[in-house]
C-alpha positions in Angstrom: 48.7 133.8 98.5 46.6 131.7 95.4 47.2 133.3 91.9 45.8 132.4 89.1 47.4 131.8 85.9 45.7 132.5 81.9 46.2 133.9 78.6 45.3 133.8 75.2 41.4 134.3 75.7 41.1 136.4 72.6 37.7 137.5 73.7 36.4 134.1 75.3 36.5 133.3 79.1 35.4 129.9 79.9 32.6 129.2 82.1 34.7 127.3 84.3 37.3 129.1 84.6 35.3 131.0 87.7 35.6 127.7 89.7 39.2 127.2 89.4 40.1 131.3 90.3 37.2 131.4 92.9 39.8 130.6 95.3 42.5 133.3 94.0 43.5 136.0 95.4 44.6 137.3 92.5 44.5 136.5 88.9 47.3 136.9 85.9 46.6 137.3 82.5 49.2 137.6 80.4 47.8 138.9 76.8 45.8 138.6 74.1 42.5 139.0 76.4 40.6 140.2 73.1 37.5 142.0 75.2 37.5 144.7 78.2 34.4 142.3 79.2 37.2 139.0 79.7 38.6 141.8 82.0 35.6 142.8 83.6 34.7 139.3 83.9 38.0 138.1 86.0 37.2 141.2 88.3 34.9 139.9 89.7 36.2 136.4 90.3 39.6 137.8 92.1 41.7 141.0 91.9 43.3 140.8 88.2 47.0 142.2 86.5 47.2 142.0 83.1 49.3 143.2 80.0 47.9 143.7 76.5 49.2 141.1 74.0 49.6 141.6 70.0 45.5 140.9 69.1 44.6 143.3 71.4 43.1 146.8 70.8 43.0 150.2 71.7 40.9 150.1 74.3 42.8 146.9 76.2 46.2 149.1 75.5 44.6 151.9 77.2 44.2 149.7 80.5 46.8 147.1 80.3 50.9 147.6 79.8 53.0 146.1 77.5 54.7 144.1 81.1 54.3 144.5 84.3 56.6 143.9 87.0 55.0 142.3 90.6 56.7 141.4 93.6 54.4 139.2 95.5 55.6 137.0 98.7 59.8 138.0 98.2 59.2 136.7 94.2 59.5 139.0 91.4 57.5 138.7 88.9 57.5 139.5 84.8 54.2 139.5 83.3 54.2 139.7 80.0 52.9 138.5 76.8 55.6 137.6 73.9 59.1 136.3 75.7 60.5 133.8 73.7 61.3 131.0 75.6 64.1 129.9 77.6 67.5 130.7 76.0 65.9 132.5 73.6 63.9 135.4 74.8 63.0 138.0 72.6 66.0 141.1 72.5 63.0 143.1 75.2 62.4 141.0 77.3 66.6 139.8 77.6 66.6 143.5 78.5 64.0 143.5 81.2 65.5 140.8 82.6 68.8 142.4 82.8 68.0 145.4 84.7 65.2 143.6 87.0 65.9 140.4 87.8 63.1 138.3 87.9 62.7 135.1 89.7 59.2 134.3 87.4 58.8 135.1 83.6 54.6 134.5 83.2 53.9 134.9 79.1 51.6 134.2 76.9 51.5 134.2 73.0 52.6 130.5 71.7 49.2 128.9 73.2 51.8 126.6 74.3 51.9 125.0 77.8 55.1 124.8 79.7 56.8 125.6 83.0 60.5 125.0 82.8 63.4 126.9 84.9 65.5 128.6 82.2 69.0 126.7 81.9 71.2 129.9 81.8 69.6 132.3 84.2 70.2 130.9 87.9 66.7 130.0 89.8 64.6 131.8 86.9 61.3 129.7 86.4 59.7 130.3 83.1 55.1 129.3 83.1 53.3 129.9 79.7 49.4 128.6 81.3 48.8 127.9 77.3 45.6 129.2 76.1 42.0 129.7 77.3 40.4 130.6 74.6 39.0 129.2 71.5 41.0 130.4 68.6 44.2 129.5 67.8 46.3 125.8 67.2 46.0 124.9 70.6 44.1 121.3 71.2 43.3 122.0 74.9 42.5 125.2 77.0 44.1 125.4 79.7 45.3 127.8 83.2 47.1 127.4 86.0 46.9 127.8 89.8 50.2 127.9 91.7 50.7 129.4 95.4 53.4 131.6 96.3 54.5 131.4 100.0 57.7 132.8 101.1 60.3 133.3 98.1 58.8 129.9 96.8 56.2 129.0 93.8 53.9 125.9 95.3 51.0 124.2 94.6 51.5 124.6 90.5 48.8 122.5 89.0 47.3 123.0 84.9 43.8 122.4 85.0 42.7 121.6 81.1 39.4 123.8 80.8 38.3 121.1 77.2 39.0 120.7 73.8 40.0 123.8 71.9 36.1 124.3 70.2 34.5 123.2 73.3 31.9 125.3 75.9 
């Protein structure tokens, strides 16, 4: 199963995303979507699961939960917007981790691309795909494409879409 990871679009969907995500089985958006139109455009590419972020209005909050637990190919995933970082998760996410015991956390918010194993929680993989929108302090727009197979994340690739202000 191929998954496209995206976060922090802030109402802008880079036209290149379609070509990178067209072969994906699902797209997971980790919040700060910015507009319903972004969700609708992603849905035209592949089945999309999304959580709302702190900039998202009531329209998106009605459509998307704050947190989503997804199990695919034997991998339990926590999709959320604001998580913190490994070793420094916020209290809400710590509670979810304790009760749900995910294998993978996918989050956004920081606009900082990061893929790492949690040094404290054995087996927990943390992924923040960075920011794909034009607003924020990030320099490069990024997304991630990966495969899930038999309980493992494979073929993970970071895709750079260009400078933050570029189309």
